[in-house]
FIRO-966815 format. One line per field, with one value per residue (C-alpha): residue number from 1; residue in three letters; x, y, z. Coordinates in pm, 1 decimal. Each point is the difference from the previous one (the first is absolute). Layout:
BEGIN
k: [NUM,...] .
r: [Ala,...] .
px: [X,...] .
py: [Y,...] .
pz: [Z,...] .
***
This chain:
BEGIN
k: [1,2,3,4,5,6,7,8,9,10,11,12,13,14,15,16,17,18,19,20,21,22,23,24,25,26,27,28,29,30,31,32,33,34,35,36,37,38,39,40,41,42,43,44,45,46,47,48,49,50,51,52,53,54,55,56,57,58,59,60,61,62,63,64,65,66,67,68,69,70,71,72,73,74,75,76,77,78,79,80,81,82,83,84,85,86,87,88,89,90,91,92,93,94,95,96,97,98,99,100,101,102,103,104,105,106,107,108,109,110,111,112,113,114,115,116,117,118,119,120,121,122,123,124,125,126,127,128,129,130,131,132,133,134,135,136,137,138,139,140,141,142,143,144,145,146,147,148,149,150,151,152,153,154,155,156,157,158,159,160,161,162,163,164,165,166,167,168,169,170,171,172,173,174,175,176,177,178,179,180,181,182,183,184,185,186,187,188,189,190,191,192,193,194,195,196,197,198,199,200,201,202,203,204,205,206,207,208,209,210,211,212,213,214,215,216,217,218,219,220,221,222,223,224,225,226,227,228,229,230,231,232,233,234,235,236,237,238,239,240,241,242,243,244,245,246,247,248,249,250,251,252,253,254,255,256,257,258,259,260,261,262,263,264,265,266,267,268,269,270,271,272,273,274,275,276,277,278,279,280,281,282,283,284,285,286,287,288,289,290,291,292,293,294,295,296] .
r: [Unk,Unk,Unk,Unk,Unk,Unk,Unk,Unk,Unk,Unk,Unk,Unk,Unk,Unk,Unk,Unk,Unk,Unk,Unk,Unk,Unk,Unk,Unk,Unk,Unk,Unk,Unk,Unk,Unk,Unk,Unk,Unk,Unk,Unk,Unk,Unk,Unk,Unk,Unk,Unk,Unk,Unk,Unk,Unk,Unk,Unk,Unk,Unk,Unk,Unk,Unk,Unk,Unk,Unk,Unk,Unk,Unk,Unk,Unk,Unk,Unk,Unk,Unk,Unk,Unk,Unk,Unk,Unk,Unk,Unk,Unk,Unk,Unk,Unk,Unk,Unk,Unk,Unk,Unk,Unk,Unk,Unk,Unk,Unk,Unk,Unk,Unk,Unk,Unk,Unk,Unk,Unk,Unk,Unk,Unk,Unk,Unk,Unk,Unk,Unk,Unk,Unk,Unk,Unk,Unk,Unk,Unk,Unk,Unk,Unk,Unk,Unk,Unk,Unk,Unk,Unk,Unk,Unk,Unk,Unk,Unk,Unk,Unk,Unk,Unk,Unk,Unk,Unk,Unk,Unk,Unk,Unk,Unk,Unk,Unk,Unk,Unk,Unk,Unk,Unk,Unk,Unk,Unk,Unk,Unk,Unk,Unk,Unk,Unk,Unk,Unk,Unk,Unk,Unk,Unk,Unk,Unk,Unk,Unk,Unk,Unk,Unk,Unk,Unk,Unk,Unk,Unk,Unk,Unk,Unk,Unk,Unk,Unk,Unk,Unk,Unk,Unk,Unk,Unk,Unk,Unk,Unk,Unk,Unk,Unk,Unk,Unk,Unk,Unk,Unk,Unk,Unk,Unk,Unk,Unk,Unk,Unk,Unk,Unk,Unk,Unk,Unk,Unk,Unk,Unk,Unk,Unk,Unk,Unk,Unk,Unk,Unk,Unk,Unk,Unk,Unk,Unk,Unk,Unk,Unk,Unk,Unk,Unk,Unk,Unk,Unk,Unk,Unk,Unk,Unk,Unk,Unk,Unk,Unk,Unk,Unk,Unk,Unk,Unk,Unk,Unk,Unk,Unk,Unk,Unk,Unk,Unk,Unk,Unk,Unk,Unk,Unk,Unk,Unk,Unk,Unk,Unk,Unk,Unk,Unk,Unk,Unk,Unk,Unk,Unk,Unk,Unk,Unk,Unk,Unk,Unk,Unk,Unk,Unk,Unk,Unk,Unk,Unk,Unk,Unk,Unk,Unk,Unk,Unk,Unk,Unk,Unk,Unk,Unk,Unk,Unk,Unk,Unk,Unk,Unk,Unk] .
px: [6364.9,-363.7,-128.2,-150.9,333.1,178.1,-249.8,40.8,380.9,-21.3,-246.8,222.7,307.8,-174.2,-142.2,339.7,171.7,-267.7,36.5,377.4,-24.9,-261.5,106.8,340.7,219.0,243.4,8.8,-246.3,234.6,354.0,231.9,330.2,280.8,327.5,288.2,348.3,176.5,70.3,-217.6,187.9,-71.3,-368.5,-14.1,143.4,-224.5,-310.2,98.9,83.4,-316.3,-210.7,134.6,-120.5,-360.1,-228.8,-221.9,270.6,33.1,147.3,268.8,166.7,289.1,10.5,320.6,162.7,-237.1,-325.7,-172.8,-353.9,-184.9,-342.2,-136.0,-293.7,-259.6,-315.9,-224.3,231.7,335.6,214.4,274.8,300.0,220.3,322.6,199.6,324.6,167.1,336.6,-29.8,352.2,308.9,-171.5,-375.3,-256.3,-370.3,-224.0,-337.7,-239.5,-296.7,-270.9,-308.6,-277.7,-55.0,-345.1,-148.8,173.9,-310.3,-178.3,306.8,36.7,-362.0,22.8,358.1,-66.8,-267.1,131.0,301.8,-62.5,119.6,225.0,169.7,36.6,147.6,243.1,118.3,51.4,191.5,231.9,51.4,127.4,236.1,126.8,72.5,195.0,195.8,91.1,102.1,231.6,157.4,110.8,191.7,272.4,205.8,159.1,266.7,104.1,375.3,40.3,266.4,258.9,222.3,-46.7,351.2,139.0,9.0,31.3,-263.0,-144.7,-368.3,-306.7,-272.4,-357.3,-339.1,-341.0,-226.6,154.7,-156.6,170.7,352.3,90.8,-127.2,217.3,302.9,-56.7,-61.3,335.8,206.0,127.6,69.6,195.3,196.5,75.3,128.3,237.0,124.9,46.7,194.1,232.1,-117.5,66.2,-314.9,23.5,-301.2,-373.2,-256.7,-133.3,-310.2,45.4,-336.9,30.5,-366.6,-294.7,-356.3,-198.6,-325.2,30.2,231.8,241.9,379.2,305.2,296.7,343.7,62.6,370.5,275.8,304.7,332.8,372.6,57.5,253.1,104.4,-149.3,-355.0,-205.9,-260.6,-365.7,-295.0,-207.7,256.2,173.8,256.1,6.8,153.9,-226.8,132.1,13.1,-311.1,-135.2,-344.8,-275.4,14.3,-242.8,27.2,-280.3,-91.0,-261.0,-86.7,183.0,-325.8,-97.1,336.6,-152.9,-169.4,336.7,3.7,-313.8,129.5,319.9,-199.3,-202.6,321.1,152.1,-305.3,16.6,370.8,-46.9,236.7,-20.5,60.3,28.0,-96.4,22.3,316.3,-14.8,264.8,-118.8,161.5,-224.8,-71.3,-379.0,65.7,116.3,-336.1,-5.9,-169.2,-66.2,36.4,362.9,61.1,196.0,43.0,157.0,-221.5,128.5,-140.9,302.3,8.6,0.6] .
py: [15638.1,-52.6,-281.1,-173.8,1.4,-139.1,-285.3,-72.9,-6.4,-238.0,-228.9,-3.0,-78.0,-282.6,-139.7,15.3,-165.7,-270.8,-74.3,-20.8,-223.8,-237.5,-19.1,156.3,-79.7,-266.4,-205.9,-95.1,3.5,115.5,-124.3,169.6,-193.4,142.8,-248.9,25.6,-131.4,87.0,-65.9,-306.7,-192.0,90.0,-107.5,-342.0,-49.2,82.0,-273.9,-255.2,79.1,-20.7,-347.2,-118.9,104.6,-259.0,269.1,218.4,11.7,204.2,185.1,244.2,241.9,318.7,100.2,-52.7,240.9,-77.9,-337.5,-128.6,-320.6,-158.6,-177.8,-232.4,-65.9,-211.5,295.7,256.9,85.7,280.3,183.2,129.5,277.0,32.6,323.3,24.0,332.1,71.0,230.1,-8.1,-223.3,-247.5,54.3,-38.8,52.7,-258.6,104.1,-276.8,93.9,-267.3,-48.7,-257.8,-87.7,-153.3,233.3,333.3,220.7,-168.3,37.1,367.4,60.7,-171.9,66.8,358.9,-133.4,-336.3,-229.2,-240.1,-358.6,132.4,239.4,-268.3,-246.7,259.4,105.6,-362.6,-83.1,298.8,-47.5,-348.8,148.9,264.6,-263.1,-209.1,307.0,103.0,-357.4,-7.2,338.5,-132.1,-287.7,197.3,317.2,210.6,257.5,233.8,66.3,249.9,-27.8,-274.7,-226.3,-363.3,-146.8,-187.7,-379.7,-317.4,-268.5,-334.7,27.0,-183.3,180.6,-27.9,151.7,16.8,224.0,240.2,-195.7,-318.0,147.3,-119.3,-349.1,-5.6,103.3,-268.4,-266.5,72.5,104.4,-346.6,-99.7,316.9,16.9,-375.0,-3.4,288.5,-129.2,-354.5,143.4,181.7,343.1,266.3,199.5,369.8,189.1,-42.5,-145.6,250.2,40.0,207.2,78.4,18.4,60.3,128.5,9.9,197.2,-69.0,-375.0,12.7,-231.0,9.8,-156.0,-14.3,-144.7,-171.9,54.4,-117.0,232.1,-181.0,34.6,-8.9,-253.3,-129.9,-343.9,47.1,-322.8,-42.7,-76.5,-24.3,258.9,212.2,290.6,261.3,377.2,319.4,241.1,355.9,265.5,216.9,313.3,-69.6,96.4,-233.8,-132.8,-249.3,-254.7,-202.9,-270.9,-312.5,-1.2,-92.7,367.5,171.1,162.7,244.4,174.9,18.5,211.4,219.4,68.0,74.2,259.0,154.4,9.3,185.9,256.8,53.0,16.1,-295.0,-262.6,-351.0,-348.5,-342.7,-124.7,-155.8,-185.1,-129.8,-248.4,-31.9,-262.3,-362.3,-60.2,-372.2,81.7,159.9,247.3,338.4,120.5,363.9,-85.5,-117.1,259.1,81.7,295.2,115.4,224.2,176.5,85.3,357.2,46.1] .
pz: [10246.1,93.5,217.6,-305.2,-184.4,307.3,18.5,-372.1,33.0,295.8,-180.0,-309.2,209.5,187.7,-322.7,-169.6,294.8,10.1,-371.0,36.6,308.4,-144.9,-363.5,-69.1,300.3,-125.9,322.4,272.1,296.4,84.1,272.6,88.7,170.8,129.8,8.4,150.9,-308.4,-362.1,-308.1,-128.3,319.4,-15.3,-364.6,86.6,303.4,-205.6,-244.6,270.3,196.0,-314.9,-83.0,339.0,-68.1,-155.1,-150.9,-157.1,-376.4,-282.6,198.9,-237.7,42.6,-203.2,175.1,339.7,174.7,-180.8,6.0,-48.4,75.7,38.9,305.9,-64.8,268.7,-12.0,-74.5,-160.4,-152.5,141.7,-187.6,194.8,-138.1,198.8,-10.7,197.4,75.1,163.5,301.6,149.6,-21.9,231.5,-41.2,-276.2,-48.6,-162.3,-137.5,-97.2,-218.8,20.8,-218.0,26.6,-365.9,58.5,260.9,-44.7,-28.7,290.1,222.2,-82.0,92.6,337.5,118.1,119.2,239.3,123.9,-12.3,-284.8,-37.8,-277.5,242.8,268.1,-247.7,-139.5,346.4,104.4,-318.6,25.2,373.6,-83.7,-259.2,243.1,264.0,-251.8,-111.6,354.8,87.0,-301.0,75.4,342.0,-160.2,-178.8,16.0,-274.7,86.1,-279.8,2.3,-286.4,-269.8,31.6,-208.6,-96.7,17.8,-299.0,25.0,-203.8,41.8,-98.2,-79.8,-117.0,-198.9,127.7,-70.4,163.3,204.6,250.1,284.2,-128.1,8.3,349.8,-80.2,-312.1,204.6,264.1,-264.9,-164.9,303.1,87.8,-358.9,-75.2,325.5,11.8,-356.2,67.2,336.6,-131.7,-294.1,243.3,-116.7,262.7,74.3,75.4,127.7,48.2,-244.1,-254.3,-212.3,-314.6,-161.4,-379.9,-88.1,206.3,-134.6,256.2,-182.5,59.2,305.7,-179.9,-16.2,-161.6,235.9,59.2,332.3,61.6,233.4,4.9,-26.5,-58.1,-374.6,-126.4,-341.5,61.8,122.1,-23.5,-273.0,64.4,-243.7,189.8,184.2,-172.5,107.1,-37.6,131.8,185.1,-40.2,268.4,-23.3,164.1,141.9,240.3,298.0,259.5,285.0,3.7,310.2,-33.7,-192.5,-332.3,-176.0,27.2,-42.6,-308.9,238.3,10.7,-381.1,4.2,283.4,-195.9,-316.5,192.4,131.7,-348.2,-135.4,279.5,-65.4,-376.6,-46.8,-273.6,128.5,-145.3,134.1,360.8,140.8,333.7,242.5,264.9,342.7,161.5,-86.3,15.5,48.5,353.3,88.0,288.4,36.4,-354.4,105.3,77.4,-357.4,-193.0,-367.4,-176.6,-285.3,-278.9,-304.6,-217.6,-130.5,-377.5] .
***
């Protein structure tokens, strides 16, 4: 190939790359974050973090690992496309694709030569997110235990619904009423409090669940307008131990879902057994719950 042809090829390549970079590249800027946790936790932290931002709007979830949102500033609007990827059992990668809706072309022209305000603002915003994520990861622990068995029991329960993050509040609000009614009615309790999830909408992070107290079944259980009784059958399940505030025990749900996918197992809805009473306070990392996803 002659020198002239080499020059033409190089010019064509540079021109093509420039056209792609200035006009066709779908995003202005990309940030990659490695996190020592699993995708479900990152998904939830993105949502919590976003709610704390005054300029965040229109957060949408296509699926657990793909979200998008807009951040409005005084002089521009930025779009954030979040993509979460599992790396190992305990690590994930987050890629954030950012575009300045109002100044995209100008930023692309100047970014190769200097650090723009757009870059500075994006780095600052995502540094804040990363700090919040790492702070949260330190506050809980999930230990996967493999296949196990949920023992059969009989329980009194009250049916509740709400957001996942409201589950612990719902338990605490009804704990005294449920336990006092049973104790005052001379019902013999047997075992730890249970949450049986009956519906989970991951798009809206909302659940229906039964808050249960296991007991000794008798022929004369007391009646109550809101409290019902049921048998909980023995079930094979994937099990995890969760340590941390019960507000975020759903982090173990996501970890078990990831494990089920890797094992090719079909699972149903979460089942939780609580061994600590949050009303007593103490070190939250000492709080313990057994978390199960029953096998289908």
